[in-house]
Structure formats: structure tokens, C-alpha cells
N, C-alpha and C positions, 0 to 999 in steps of 0.2 A: 504493500498500500504506499502510495506517495505520501510526504508528510510536507510541512511548511504552510498548510492552509489557516486562516484565520476564521474561527468560528464565533459567532454571536448567537448565545443560547439565552432565550427568556426564561423565567421560572426555574433557574438553575440550582435552588436549594433544596430541592427534592424531587420525588418520583423520576420521571421520564428525563426531565430537565437535568438533574443531577447525575443520573448514569450515562447519559450522553456526554455531558461536561467531562467526566472522570474518564470515560472511554477515550474521547478525543485527545484529552492530555496525555494519557498513556501513550497514544499512538504519536505523539510528538507534535501536535498541533498546537496553535496558539488559541487559548480558550478565554473568552470574555463572557461571563455568565451574569444576567441580571438577578437581584435578589430585591426584597422589599424593605429589609433592615439593615443597617450596619452590622448586627450582631450575627445575621445569617450570613453576611458577606465574609466577616471574620472566621466564621465557623468552615465555611466550603474552602476558603483560602488555605487555612490549617491543614484540613483533610487532604487537600491536594499539594500539600508542601509547596505552596508557590506557583504551582503549575497552571492554576486558574485565576483569573484576574477578575474580582467581583465589583460590579457596578450597582448601585441602588437605582431602582426605577419601578415605579408602579405602571403598569401598560394602560391604565386608564387615565393617567397624567398625560394625556396626548399632546399638549404643548410642550413638555419637556422631551420628548423622545428625539427630535431632530438634534438637539442639544447634545443629548447622551450619544447618539450615534457619531456626529460630529468629532465629539472629544476622543471616543473610542478610536476612530480611525486615524486621528492626528496622533495618537499615542502608540498605536499598534499596526497602523498600515491598513490598506484596504481589506474589507471583510469579504471572505469569499463564500462563506455559508451561513444562512440564517437558519437558525431552529427555533420556530414560532412555537413555543411549547406551553407558555403560561395559561393557566386555566384552572377551572375548577368543575366539581359535579354539583347539581341540584337534583334533589328527589322530593318528589310530592304530587299527590294526585292534582291534576289540572284545576279542578273546581276549587280545591282547597288552598292552591298556593297563589299568594298575592302577586300581581303584576310588578310591583317593585321589584321582587325577587327575580322576575323574569329579565326587567330592565338590567339588573346587576350582571345577571349571568351573561346576557348579550354584550353588555359593556366590557366585560373581561374576555369572554371567548370568542367573539365576533370584532367588536371595534377596536380592541385592543391589539388583537393579532394584526388586523388590517392596518391600522396606524403605523404599527413597527414596520411591516413589509413596505409600507408606501414610503417611509424614510430611506429604505434600502434602493427600491425600484429604480430611481432616477441614476444612482451609482452603478447599479449592475448593468443597466441599460447602456450608459456611457462607456463602460469598461468593456462592454459586449462579454461578459462573463458572470456567473455567478449561481448559487444554488440556493432556492427557499424549500424548506420542509415545513409545511404547516401540520401541526400535529392536531388531527381532528379525532376521530374515534370509528369503532364499528357502529356506534351510535350517530353516526353520520351518514350511515347507509341504510340502518334497520332500526326499528323502533320497539320499545316494550312499554307497559303501564308504568307510570310512576316517576318518568323522567322526561316529560314533554319539553320542558324548559331546555334542558341539556341537550336532547335530540335535535331539538330546534336550532340551537346555536351551532351545533356540529354540521348539521345539515346546510346551514348557510355558509359556514366556512368551507365546507367540502365544494359548494357551487362555486364560491368565489375563487376557490383554489383553482379549479378547471379552467375558469375565464382567465386567470391570471397566467396561468401556463400558457394558453393559447396565445395570449398578447405579448409575452415576453420570449416566446420560443424563437421569433426572428431574429432576436438579439443575442442568441447564445446562451440565454438564461434558463436553467431548469426549475420546474415547481413541482413538487410532489406532495400530496396529501398522504400522511401516515395515519393509518387507521387501526389503532391497537383494540384488541379485545380486553379480557380481564386480565390484569397483571398485579403483581405483588407490590402496588404503592399505596399511597394514602388516600387514593381517589374516593373509596367508599368507605373511609375511615374519618379521621379527624379533619380532613380537608373539605368533607361534603357538606352543604347546606341541606337541612332537612326541615321542610314544611311541617308545621304541626297536624296532626290528624284530628279529625272533628266529625266527619260525615260518617254514620254506621253503615250505610248502603254499600260503601266502598271496601268494608273489613275483609270479606271473603276474597276479594280480587287481590287487595294489595298488600294486606297484613303479612302473608305468606312470603310475598316478594321482599319486602323490607328484612324480614327475619332471615331469610336465606342469604340476602346481601350482607347483612352485618355478619352473620356466622361464617361467611365465606372470606370477609376481609382479612388479608394476609397470609391467606393460604391458597390463592389463585394460582393457576397453572403457570401463567406468564411470568418471566423472569426479566426484570427490567436491564439486568447486565447483558443479557444475550440480545434483546432490542437494541440496546445501545450499539452492540457490536454490528448488528444487521444494517443500523443506519450508517455506519462508517462505510460498510460494503456498498449501500445505496450511492452515497456521496462519490464514490470512486466509479460509478457506472456511467458510461457514455450515452446511454439511451434510457433513462429512468422512467418508470411508469407515472401515469397521472395520479394514481393512488395505489399504496402497497399496504395490504392487509397484514396486520402482526397478530399472530397467534391461531392455534387451531381452532378455538370456539368462534373467532371472528370468520374464518374461512368457512366453516360449517353454517353459520347462521346467514351470512352473506350469500351463499350459494343456494340456500332454501329459499331466502328472499327472492332471487333470481328466478328460481324455478315457479314459484308461486305467481310472480309477475308476468311471466311468459304466459302461464296457462290463463290467467285472468285476462291478458290482452287477447289471447286466442278466443277465449269464450265470449267476448263482447265485441269481437272484431266488426260484425256486421253493423251493429249499432254506431260504432266508432265511424265507419266509413259512410254511413248514412246522411251525414250533414254536408257531403260535398256535392257541389254542383248548384 
């Protein structure tokens, strides 16, 4: 694997961001990781023995992003790889979940990610190179009860990533949406926002889902370190895919969704085409 790339990774203090930052540093790359507090920055820099450079940034502070990117490039040189990872999960029945929680979910998972990408797009376009990995989720391709706001945010980022890829391809810039399944991160644990339950009609549907998710947290099949190594392999690809599933559960669930979608399209084909002419 070639070395010497400059990585800019958002949400580098935990989860996928931390795993990718550590793997990239171990591979000899220069790694700049954004964190939300000075304490988190000190911790990851100490853990990486100075091989990761932490910068404090809240991706929802969109006015601050361009200045941070400019300072980073002035200090470390042109960024080659953006890992747009910062985000969190929200769990709650749609009827029970306040709209303010949806706004916050989209503010971080969609607007924050897009704002960071937009700070790099002109630089990558002018340099005619660069790689953007937008971390979405299998929840950006499939859905399940109780995570409507989360799936909505990831579906949005998934679609934006596909358009971004098409628009940046003429300039030699790669864009891939990374779609992980269930991994041993804090997504379903301390980092998840959970709306309060209150409507008994949903108990039979949702209570078992919430219980199973809590029980499985920390014991998921997916290994974040292996995902990080896969991302480094992806970065070295000369022809990366528009999206890359991560994990056997994501593979099975998305394949099932595609099979059901194909059957549905075929079943309703006559009504679909009846509107022509």
C-alpha cells in the first residue's frame, strides 16, 4: 500500500472514525482527526503516540469549517482523503419522536457532512484528485421500525453522495458511500439518542426491537478494526464503487431488499406504465 496521504477524518474520537484514524496512522499516513473537545483530542493523540493530530470541530458549526480546513492544509499540506464519519443514531417510534430530534439528527448526519465535503470540493476539483468517503449505513439502503429519523438522514446522505460522485468524477475525484451494518461501536449504546416511549399501541412492535438492540450492543459481529483496514484498501482502488457495504448482515439485508423491490416492480408494472401517453 502506498503511504504519504493526508487524511481528514471527522468524528475521530470513537467508533469508525477512531478505528480508521488509527489504521491510517499505522499505515504511515498523516491523520488529522476532528473531535468535539480538547480532552477527546488529548486522549486520541496520546493513544496514537503523536501520529494523529486532533483538531476541535463541531460539524454543526458550519461557519467554522472552512477556517479549520484552511488551517489544516496550511499546516499539513493538501488533504488527499476526507472520511466524513461524524454522526450519531436516533431511536424512537416516529409518532413519539419530537421533530426537534429529527432536526438535530439531520443537522449532524446530513448538513454537517455536506458542509465538510463542500469545504473540500473546490480544493479537490482544482487539484484534480481526492477521495471522499461518506459514512452512511445499511440504514441508508434499508429501513426498520424505530429508526425513521436515522434512516431518513442516511438515505439523504446516500443520495447526495451519488450525485456528488457524478459531479466530481470528471475532475478525477472519487466519492464512495460506506454502508456498514452492525459493528461493535457505541452507535447503539451511549451515543444513541432515544425518544421516550408513551403509546402502548406500539409496545408489541417496538419493545422487542429496542430490547434486542440493547442486548446486542457491544457483541455485534462487525469488527471496527477490520472495517478500517477495508477502508484503506478502498482508498487504494483506482475504480472504487459508488457504495460499499460493510458486514455480512448489511449484505444479506440489502440483497433481500433488492429482491423484494424487483418483485414489487414486476407485480405493479402494468399500473406503472399505464400513465404513459
